[in-house]
C-alpha positions, 0 to 999 in steps of 0.5 A: 878324684881317688886312684883307680887302683883302689879297685885292683886291690880287692876280690869282692864287692856288693853294689846296694839298689833298692827302689822300683823296677825303673830305678834298678835298671839305671843302675845297671851301667855301674855294673856293666863298667865295674865288670868291664875295668876289672874282670877279676872282681866278684860283683854282688847285687843287694835290691828289693825282692819286686825288682830283683828280676831286673837283674837276675841272670846278669853275666855281670853279676855273681849273685843277687840278694834280695830284701823284702821290707814287709818281712825281713828285718834290718837285723837279718839283712845285716848278718847276710851282708857281713857273711859274705866278707865283702871288701867293698860296698857301694851304696848307690841308695843311701837312705837310713836302712842301706846307710846302716847296713853299709856301715856294719858290712864289715867292709873295708871300703864303704862308698855311698852318698853323704845325704842327711847326715848319712856320711858316717856311714861311708868312708868314701862320698859320692858328691851327690847330683841327684837333681842335676844329671839323669839317674844313669849318670847320678849312679854312675858318679860312684865310679867316676869318683875313682877314675873308672872309665865309662865305657857304656851308659847304656841300661842292661836287662838281661833276656834269656833264650826261654823268655824269647821263646816264650814271646816268639810263641805268643807272637806266632799265635797272634799270627803277626806277619812282621808287621809293625806293632805298638806297644802300650803301657798305661800303668804307673806306680803313683796315679800321679804318673798315669795319662788316662785310659781314654787318651791311651784308647784315643792315641791307639786310635789315632796311630790305627787311622794313621798307619793301620798299626796294631797296638799291644797293651801291656799290664802287671799286677793290680792292672788288669782290669784297667788294660782291658777297659783301655781295649773296651774303649778303643775303636781300633783292634787291640791285643791284651798282652799275656800274663807274664813274668817281669823277663817274659815282659821284657821279651815281648816289649823287644818284640815290638816296633815302638813303646808308649809308657808312662813314667814306670818300669815297662818304659825303662825296659823298653829302652833297655832292650832297644826299642824306640820309646815315648815316655810320657811325664807330668809329676817326675822329670823327665831329664832326671828319669826320662827313657835313657838312650838316643832312640827315645823321647818324652813329651808333657804339657809344658804349660803346667806350672807344678811340673816335676812336683813328685808328689804321688798325691796331687791337691789340683787334680792331677791337671799335668796329666789330665791336660795333656792331649792326645794330640801332643802325644800323637804328634810326639810319637810320630816324631819318634818314628821319623827319627827311627826310620 
């Protein structure tokens, strides 16, 4: 363990975290604990533009720097980082690009995971436990390396008053009167992580038959048609979520009572804003990337031998998701409800 006084001798730090919405959200406890331990620090965060809204508005972060992989060069990114003259860089992603950025950042303290020969970029190596602990703890190991106390492990998504007003107005227009509302997210970055549209529709019907609770189908870019199709298949009444920004979606999710989702960004958002969440899993590990927090559960078909394969293309028909029956998910949802009453 390095002395935690290390961070009291610097004034600015850059945290690098690329990846999807969920990846960035699960790294936010690092920001919160670092700010709590060293309130004097200026903390900036560098991420991909597609996930930047996860942290824009976070009061513990001074600046959010974003990077577009398709249009921004590594050279321009390095120049941007060097101009900031950070005292320390914490690379929570540690791929070839972020390792190079860290190495050439000009920072005295360079902290990261020494994956596949990338230890050259860092003068402080975080012991990698990626296959052993949840991603939240994987990220927090960067602070444990220096003996920084972990006061919270909860991911944080900032929701502004304007976004809350957007959600309040839309709920008012739907004439919801304090009833129990279920949010469903059938999307997923990989097709292998998506439970079937018919399955989501049948689950919504089962919930309505059980409690008469209404269901909102959430969707994002490129997912509108699938959401509409699910509503058409459903026998029970359902509602399509409005087109929204990511923070507006977070505010809408925050007004639901429970949330059911594939392993995708909205699932992690729901858990972060405090909504009891049921994650549906197959090719990814709920032990490592499950919805974080004691309010939440996950479900998968334990009879499948190839669970947690992490494949984005399945050679055997995506059976971990297609063979996960509606009844199993419904039973898990009722368990979620019971434990949160």
